[in-house]
Structure formats: structure tokens, C-alpha cells
N, C-alpha and C positions, 0 to 999 in steps of 0.2 A: 190318367188315361194311358193307354198302351201305344207306344210308337209302332208303326207298321208300314212296311213297304209292300204295296199291292202289285204283285207280279203274276203273269200268266203261268199256269202250271197244270199238270195232268191230274186226273182223278186220284185221290188217295195220297197225293204228295202234300206234305204240310207246308204251311207258310215258312219261308226262310226267316232266320233271325235277322232283324233289320240292322244289327250291328255287324253282320258278315261283310268283309271287304268287297265281295263280289256284288252285293246289292245295296250297300250303304250309299245314299245319295245326299250330299250336303244341301242342295237346293230343296229337295223334298222334305228333308228334316226341318229346314228353316221355315218352310210353309206350314208344316204341322205345328211347330212351336208358336208361330204367329197366330194361327187359328186358335190354339189352346189358350194362349195368353189373352186374346181378345174376348174369349168366352168365359174367362174367369177360372180356368183350371190352374192348379199350382204344382202338380206332381206328374212326372213321367214314370211309367213302369217299364222296366227293362230286364232282360235276362242276359247274364254273362256266362258263356259256356266254354269259350276257347280263348287262348292268348291272342289270337289274331283279331279278336273283337275289341281288345283293350284300347287301341288308338282311337277308334270311333267313339267308345265310351268317354274317353278323356276329352275328345272334341265336344261332345254334348255337355259334359260338365262345365266347360268354359263358356259354352254358348248360353247355358241356362243361368249361370251364376249372376250376371248383371240383371236378369229379369226376375229375381227372387222366386225362382222355380226350383223344385227339388227332384230327387231321383229315388224311386222305390225299386230296390234291386233284388233280383233272385240270382244267386251264384251257384253254379253246378257243383255238386259234391256235398251240399248241405241238406240233401234229402235223407230222411231217416232210412229209406229203403230205395236204392242202395246208398250207403254212406261212404264218402270218399274225401276224408279230411285233407290229405296231402294235395289233392287237386284243388280243393277250395282254398287252401293256404296260398298256393301259387297265384291263383286268380286274384284273390283279395290283396295280396301284397303288391303284385305288379300293377294293379289298378289303383292302389292306394285308397281302396274303397272304405276302409274303416277309419281312416284319418281325415278324409275330406268331408266337411260338414254338409256338403250338398247332397250326400247320400243320407236321406232322412230315415230310411228303414230298410232292413234286410228281411226277405221272406224265405223261410225254410219250409220243408215239407211240401214242395211244389206239387207233387203227384196228387195230393188230396186223398182220393180213395186208394186202398191197397191193391185194387184190381180184382180180377176174377180168380177162380179156384186155382188155376195153374200158376198164376203169379203169386198167390198167397202161400204157396208151398215153400217159398223162400224163408218163411218164418217157422217152418216145422221144427227145426232143431231147438230154437228158443222156446217154442210151445211145449215140446216134450220135456225140456229141462224145467219149465215152470210147473208142469203137471207133476213132475217127480217131487218138487219141493212142497206141493200142496196135497200130495197123495190123492189126486183126483183122476188119475189116468184111467181107472176102471169105469168112470162115468162117461167116457168119450166114445160115441158110436162109430166115428169115422176112422178108418184104418188104411194105411198104405204100407205095403211090405211088412205087415204085422205091427207097425208102430202108429201111434195117434197122429192124425193129420187134422187140418182145419175143416170147418163146415163146408158143405157143398153150396153152390150158388142157389140151389132151390131152397135149402134150409134157411139161408139168409133172407131170401125174398118172401118167405111166407112163415106165418106163426104156426108151426107144426108140432109134431110129437117130440122133436129134439130141442125144444125151446130152452130147457135148463142148460144143456150143453152149449148152445149158442151163446147164452148169457155168460157162461164161464169163459168162452173164447173172447167175448167182448171185454171182459175184465182183464184178461191177459193182454189184449191189444192195447188197452188203456195204459197199463203199467209199462209195457214195452215201448210205447210211443213216448211216455213221459221220461223214461230212461234215456232214450235217444235224443230228445229235445234238451235234456239236461247236459248230455255229453257235448252237443253242438254249442250250447250256451257257454259252457266252461272253455271250450276250444276258442270261441270268439273272444271271450274275456282275456284269455291268454295272449291274444294278438292285439290287445288294446282296444276292445270294443268301445265305440263312442256313439253308437246309433241305436235306434229302436229295433226290436226283433219281433217278428210275428210268424205265424204259420197258417197256411191255407188249409182249411178243414171244413167241417160242417156238412152242408148240403151235398156238394161234390158229385152227385149222381145217384143212380138207383141203388137200392140196398144190396143187390147181389154183387156190386163192385166194392162193397165195404168202405164207405166214406169214414174217415177218421172223425171221432167225436170231437167237437170244438173244445170241450173242457179237458181233453187229454193233454197233460203236460202244460196246462195254462200257467202254472206257477213259474215256468221258465220263460214266459213270453211277456212282452210289454203291452201288446194288444192282440186281438184275435181277428182272423180273416175268414169270412164265409164266402164260398163260391156261389154266386147268384145266377149263374148261367142257366137259362131255360126257365127261370121262375117267373118271367113276365108273361108266360103263355096263357094263363087263365087265373080266375079269381082264387081258386084253391091254392095254386102255387104261390101267389102273392101272399096269401095268409100264412103259408108254410114258411116263406122267407122271414116274415115278421116273427113267427114263433121261434125260428132258429136264432134270430138276433137276441130275443129275450132269454132263450135257453142258454146261449153262449155267455151272455153277460151274467146270468144268474149263477151258473155253475163254473164260470171262469174267473172267479174272485172279483167280480165287478169291473173287469177291465174293458176298455173301449172295444167296439166291434166295427170292423170295416167290411163293406160289401165289395166283392171282387167280380169282374167279368159281367157286370150288368150291361144288358143291351144286346146279347148275342141274338142274332137273327132279326134285329130291329130293322135297320136299313130303310128301304123305300116301300116296304110292304104295306098293304092297307091295314089301318088300325095300329100301326107301329107306335105312333105318337101317343095314342091313348093308353096303350099297354105300358109304355115307358113312364108316362105320367103317373099311372096308378102305382107302379112299383116304387117310384121315387117318393110318392106320398107315403107309402108304407115304410120306406127307409126312415123318414122323419118321425112317423108315428111310433116306430119301434126303437127310436133313439140310436140308430146307426151313427157312428162317429164320422163316417165318410163313405164315399162311393168311388170305386175304381171302375171306369167304363171300358168297354172294348174299343178297338181302334176307331179313330174318327173318320179317316178318309174312306169313301166308298168307290165303287166302280164296277164295271162289268166283270163278272167271274164266270168261268165255264159252268154250265148247269150241273155237271157231274161233281164239281168241286164243292159247291155249297152256295148258300144265299149271299147276296150283297149285304154285308152287315154294317156298312158305314153310316155315320150320322151326317155326313155331307155327301153330295153327289160328286161325280168325276170332275165337275167344273169347280169344286171347292165351296159351292153354296150350301148353306145349312138346309137340311131336310126338316120336315115338321118334327120328327123325333129329336133332331139336333137342337131345334129351337126350344123344345121342352127342356133339354139338358142345359142350355144356356141360362134359362130362367132359374133352374134349380141351383146353379152355382151362387146365385144371389140369395135364394130362399134359405139354403142350408146355413148361411152365415147369420141370418136374421131369426130363423125359427128354431134352430137346434137348441134343445135344453137338456144338458147332460144330467143323467141321474146322479143323485147325491153320492151313491156308492162309488162313483169314479174317483172321488177325493182329489180332483184337480188333475188327474192323469190326462 
């Protein structure tokens, strides 16, 4: 689960990183750890972005160590777009994140989707070089300053007349992503990598934001991570989540698949427990290897900011959706049956 400090903020302002010195609170962190341990959770998901967050991360490492709990860590600089390996090196070395066994996994490719048309233009030079190698530039209908650019949001969102060119762009992105994942993996191995590596991909959002295919670069990863945010909203979405799991495992060399961000928008809303129950059932049926849920603590949030997403109320008591989650931590140990293709991974 994800550590979170619930603070008042204005509309459009993101949640602060709970490791920031200005918001990190030892007592709140200990309460969350106690809640998680009592409920059967065993992994904290954290993001390390700045050197000033390292003391708080080290404190959590020591706090979790005697409890047999681990850390799933994202480190800034290890995103394929943009890639900043010097920044990642500083953070990893100062935090001793690759040497400490309490860090059970690193997540790369945090962004998930490449973004909309304006953001995807950052790939244009690589796209043009790829087209030159394949002699396919004349097949591309999209141009910017006379040079090929990527597909429009509209062409990604619908199956239209430019479908062959969109397929060509998807092939390019698959190869580009794999090359970047390979570069990151070799970089980590050069630093003495001793932990598992995954990348967030898959569902990730609507097609016009271009979610990275979960099979892209799977050869460089130890397991695959699918973003399940929003997939608890209706029956079709839950079936889609199950399809993504099977697809990722089938085209991802049979590697385990983790669901991430499950429970967004659950909170105290009517029917939240039933929706979460249905999606967790689907996780087991589709052989997901684990589930990473959104923050546990809930509370009052300004209406303009967004819904109260917590599995507990402001008083720390488990909501019905939280009770479903607590029961699931027992079920997944009893009912999970790994496909033979995993080969013990």
C-alpha cells in the first residue's frame, strides 16, 4: 500500500510526497504501519524524488525492518521519458536503496502513459530516426515543420483511416521503450542491483494518452505492473482489468503481474465495498501476483480536490471497503494459484 499524509490543499494542487521533511510525521507514519500490519499488508510503496527525503526513507526502513515489512520504491530519474541517470544514481547511493534488502522492488517507468500529443513530441527525433532506418517515412500522414511527427490524439482514440500508420508508431514505441528499459537495467546492474525491477504500464488511462504496452521491454523486468486505477467503476472495466493481466502475462514471458493503484475513489461512497470486492475477485481469477492499493487513511477533502479515497475513516476505523481489503490479504495467501509458466518466479 501507499504511504500518504492527508493535508488540506487547494484545487489542482497534488498531494505532497509523504517523505518531504515539511509534511513527514512520525506518529502518523507509525499509525499507518500499525494499521497495515494488523490488516496483513507487507509492502509500503514510496517515491524518492529529492535528497531531503532520504532521512525519512531511512527512518521508515528501520521502522519496518523488525516487522518483516518491505518497501516498493520508485526513484526519480528512472523514467524512460525523461531519463536522468545521474539524478537516480545520487538518490540510490545516498539512500543505499540497492544494498538494503528491505527494498524488495524498484519501479521504473512511473509515468505509465506517454501523455497527449504535445508531450509525445519529445519522441519525434527518435521516431524520425527509426523511420529513416525502416524506409517508412513516406507512409506517415502526420507532419510538423515538414518532418514526421506522431499520431494525433484523435487517431489514437479511434480506429480510423490512419490505422496502419498508428500501428507503425506503436511498433516504434515498443522498441523505444524496450531500449530504454534495457539501458536502465544495465545502469542498475552496474550499481550492484540486488532487488527486483518492474515498470508501471498497461491500462494506465485512455488510449489518447498512449499507455505503454505491458509487454514492451518485459525481457528487462522481473515482474510487470498494471495500473488498475478506475477499473473498479463498472463490470466492463473489471473484465478489462482481468484481460490486461492475462495479456501481460501471456506476452510478458510468463512473468508475474502486480496490480497497482487499486481502490482509487473507493472511500466511503455507496457501493464502494462491492466494487472493490468484485475487482479483488477478478485479481484472483486472472492470477494477479499481488495488489498494491491506494492510501489507507481517509478524511475530509475539499470538494474541488477530489473524493475521499481512504479505506479507513478519519478516526482510523476500517470502512466497509477496508474490511473487504483486510479479508483479501488472507484470501490471496490461500487461493492464489500461480500459472505453471511462472516457473517459480
